[in-house]
C-alpha positions, 0 to 999 in steps of 0.5 A: 726880134722876129720872134716877137712878131711872131708871138703876136701874130699867134694872138691876133689869130685871133698876131698869136687877128688870131681871142674876148670873153663878152656878153653875148646878144644874139640880136635873134630877129626875123619870123619862123617863117625865116628860120624855115627856109634858112633849115631848108638849104644845104649845111654848106651853103647856109654856113658859106652865106652866114661867113659871107655876110661878114664881107659886106654887112657891118658888126662888133666883133669879141675873139678869144683864142687860148690867153689872149681875148679881144675885139672891136667893130669892123665896116666891110663897105666901108672899109673901116674898122677897129680892132683889138688884142692883148693877153700874158705871153711868154716870149721866150725871153726868160723873163716872164710872161709880158703883157701884150696888145695891139691895137688896129685902126684901119680907115683903108687905105690907111692905116694906125696901130697902137702896140704895148710889148712890155717896158723893155721892148717898148723902150728899146724899139722908142714906142710909146705903149699910148699912142696911136702910131700911122703906119706907111704902108710901104714901109711893111713887107709882111702880110701882119697888117689889115691891109691888101698891098693896094690898100682895101682893108681884110680884117681876115674873119671871113677866110679864117671861118671859111674854110669848113668840111664836112658841115653838118645842121644840128637844129635850125640855128648850129651847124658843126663840122670842122675846120683847116686854119692852115692855111689863114695868112694876115693878123687872124693866121694861127701860130707857124708851130700851131698850124704844123701839128697834128690835126690842123687841118681838122679841126672841130667847129661849132657854130650858131646863126640868128634867123636871119642865118647871121653868124653869132658865135662861130667856135674853133674846139682846138685847144687838145691840138694846140692851145693857141687854135681853141678860138672863140669869135662873137658877131653882135649888133649888125649893121648898128655899130658906132662909126669909126673914126681916125684917132686923136693925137695919132703919132708917125710910126717911130723907124724903128717900130717898122722892125716889129710889124712887118 
């Protein structure tokens, strides 16, 4: 059943972690002077700095990748996050499309997962799609969870958006260039099949920042290569997200479920 995990990984590439149509509030605050100063910085340096802000500042995020949509909130300083994603996917089982959904609650080093793989798979693995499951990291050998081996939170968004090239500034708040997603690991990785497609190393992207050079929208235009490489990530509410707490009533992850998640 490892092909199910692979399909999930690609979906979270935004496990197709790895995409959500939401209204976007750019939160553009600051002065014209701040915008002008940002425009004086070389484009690659300015965009890299905007991406790195996601390592230090809390934010809400919305994800869209192919038919998958999701989102959540991330607090990197506290090592806490809630992320969910889902959509209708053909798992190649001969019964049409199945609705997949996965949720992560991270309070590093603790991890909780809630997953729905459709009635047949849920029943086979004894998985309750309504229940949050507390995960024992020592039982997961793969990279498809948003924690490092040392228990540090790693949702993968910074890694996904980092490998840019030929960055140009269209105007004071918009950038264009290409991005290589083939080296991305973890829950934001594209499917292995999509990553091997010709052109996956040089996908066009556009990025929008606010007056404080914080990302508001990052779009990867990869649909012509593979639908799973068409991604959009939006960011709102920097520094003012709702708290992340452990899910109430969580159960210990059933042993068979570990076959699906790692």
